[in-house]
N, C-alpha and C positions, 0 to 999 in steps of 0.2 A: 601831218604825221602819218606815215604809212602803217598799215595794219601790223600788229605784233603777232608773230607765230611762236607758240610755246609748245614744247613736246614733253615736258616733265611735270609731274604732279606737284612736286615741291615748288617749282618755279611758278606755276599758275596760282598756287595758293599764296605765295609771297606777293605776286602782282595784285591779286584781288585784295589782300590784306592792306596794301598800300593805298588802294583806292578807297577801301572802307575807312581807313584812318582820315581820309579827306572828306568823309561824309557822303561818298558816292553810292548810288544804288546800282544794282547789277542785274542784267537779264541774260538768259541762256537760251540758245537755240541748238538742241542736240540734232546732229545729222550724221549720215554716213558718207558725206561728201557728194561729189558729182552734182554740184549745186545747179539748180535751174530756177525759173521764175517763181515756182511755188516756194522754194526755200527762201528766195529773196523777199517774198511777201512776209514770211515769218520774221526775217531779220529786220525788215523795215518796221514791223510792229514792235519788236523787241527794242529797237532803237528809240521808238516813241515813248516806251514805258520807263526806261531807265537811263542813267547817265552813261553806263558802260555796258556794251553788248559783247557777249562771248558766244562764238560759234564753235561747237565741238565738231571735229571731223574725224570719225573713227569707224571703220568697218568692223563691226562687232562680231567676232567669230561664233560666240555662243548663242546667237539668235538665228543662225543658219542651221537648218536640218540636214541630215545626210543626203547627199545627192543634189543639194542646192548650189547656187552659183557664187559661193564665197570667193573662190580663187579667181573667178572671172569678173567679179563685181568691179565696176569702173572706179579707178583711183585717179583723181585729177586735181591734186592739191594746188598746183600752180594756178590753174584756172579758178579753183575755188577761192583762192586768196583775192583774186580780182573781183569775182562775183560778190563775195562777202563784204569787201571794202566798199564796193559801189552801192551796196544796200544799207550801209551804215554801221557795219561791225567794227569793233575796236580790236578784238583779239580772236585769233583762231587757236583753239587747243587741239592739237593733233598728236596724241600719244601713240606709241607703238603698242602692239599686243602685249609684249612683255612688260611694258610700263603699267598697263591696266591690269594684267593678270600675271604677275611675276611667278615664274617657275610652274606655271600651269601645264600639266601633261595631258590632262583629260578633264572633261566637264565636271565629273564627280569630285574633282579636287576642290571645287569652289563652294563657298557658302552662297546659296541661291535665294533670290526673292521670288516666291511662287504665288501667282494670283489664284483666286478660287477656281476650282475645277469646273464648276457649273458655268462660269463665265468664259472659260477657254475651250470647253468641249463643244464649241459652236464656231461657225465661220472659219476664220484663218487659223484659230487655235486647234480646230479639229483635224485639219489636214496638215498642219505644221506643228506636230506635237513637241512641246518644249520651247517653241519659239518665244512665247511671251515670258517664260522664265528668264530667257536671255535678255529680252528687252527690259524687263523690270529690274533685273540685276544691274545692267549697265547704266540705266537711267538713275538708279539709286546711287551708284558710285559717282556719277557725274554731279548729282545734286550735293553729295557729301564733299566732293572736291572743290566745286565752284561756289557752292552755297549761294545760289542766286535768289533774288527777291521774286523774279518772274521767270517762267519758262514757257516758251511758245511751241505749240504743236499744231499740225495741220489736221483738218477734218477728213482728209483722204484716208488716213489710217484710223478710221473711226473706232474700231475695237481697241486699238492701242491707246487712243486718247481716253476712252472711258476707263480702261484698266489703270492707266497712270493717275487719273484723277482719284480713283478709288484707293490706289496705293498711298498716295499722298495724304488722303484723309485718314485712312486706317492706321498709318504709321506716324502720323503727326509730323510730317516733314514740312518745315516752315518755308514753303514756296507757293506762289500763286500760279496755277496752271492757266494759261491763256489759250483758248482754242481759236484757231484762225481758219478762214474759209478755204474750202477746196478750190484750187486754181486749175483752170482748164486751158488747153490750146483753143485756138479759134474754131477748130473742128468740133470741139466738145470733149475730146479725149482728155482724161485727167492726167495732169503732169506727173511724171514719174521718172526716176533715174533709169529705170529699166526700159523706158521708151527708146533709149539709144540702141537697144538690141533689135528693134523692129525694122524690117525692110520697108520701102515705101508702100508696097502692096499690103503688107501686114498692118502698117499704120492706118491705111484706109479701112481695112477690115475691122481694126480695133475700135474705130469710132462707133461701131454698132453697139458696143457695150454701154456707152452713155445714152445712145438712142433708145436702147431697151429700157433703161431706167426712166427716161422721159416718157416713154409709152405707158409704163406702169403708173407714173404720177398722173398722167392725163386720164387713164382708166379709173383710178381711184377718185379723181375729182368729178368724174361722170357718174360715180355711184357704184362701181364694181369693187366688191370687197372680198370676193372668193379667191383665196390664195392660189388654188390650183389654176384658176383662169389667168391669174396674173403671172404665174410661172410659165404657162403656155404662151402667153403674150411675149414674155421675155425671150423665150426660145425662138419664137417666130420672127423677132426683130434682130436676133444675132446673126452675123455673117456665118456662112457655112464653114469658114476656116476657124471659127471660135469654138473651143471646147469649154462648156460651162462646168465649173467646179462646184459652185453653190450659188443659190439665190435665197437669202434668208431675211425674215422680217423679225425685228426685235423691238421691244419697248424702249423708247429713247431714254427713259429715266432709270430703268433697272437693267437694261441690256439682256433681258431674258427673252427667249423665243416665244412667239405668240402664235396662236392658232386662229384668232379672230382679230381682224383689223379694227382697232378702236384706240383713239387718242393719238399722242405724238409717237411716231414710229420711224425707225431707221430701216430702209430697204438696202441691203448690202449685197454686192456681187463680187465673185472672183472668177476669172476665166483665163484660159491659156490660149495663146496663138503660137503654135510651135512650142518652143521651150520657154517662152516668155510668159510669166504669170502676172496678170494685171488685176487691180482691185478698184472698186468705185462704190459709191453709195449715194443715196438721196434721202432727204427727210420728207416724211409724209404727215399730213394732218388729216385724220379720218374721223 
């Protein structure tokens, strides 16, 4: 049976209801499409967890900030069907913007799910104000529409993953969040849909992002705990074409910024190469 593509909310609800009546469990992998091996790893995990795997493909306009690449974001639904099916997906839910946000004229028209300010005034949330409001709102809508038993998210978007786990706990949403490993190219570059924007030369330069994180991990393992020294080490390992947006250290369990390296830590980075913004992170035990 070929993968089923559904565009309407009422239809996906009816499809899921029929599977539920058969006693089937359901997993969800929310995506914005342009599926790559990282997405496929999430789909494979979702396929292992449940009888029916749904992949949502929706470029969510309300999580893009002014001046970002919403209009240019790659839309590759035909290729996404093939990738999702090959990884074990049963259904693609690919709604239009009007289906998800009927009659929306502006962001302020919507009821929004807003995460705590102290957890978004850092890292990606600080430079992309309102981004996580858009993420949590669309994810909540997808959970309400599909009502999955499991939802799989990758660790590349580590701040997003933490905030979604907190949202699910705070709002008593009956879904188990499954975090899946960050997937890299052979070069070490974290897989991202935005890698498509990179020229070959830029792709080579972008590898220095993951190399800088590896250098920080090695330094920590050798006993260096001074954050200023680690920042300097990061900058020294970045290609000259890379503009560092942030390098931040947060407590893995609370996601609060730390001044002293102690315990399980996330070291996260965002950087730009030309107009392309890339993120990456690494876990540290200090």
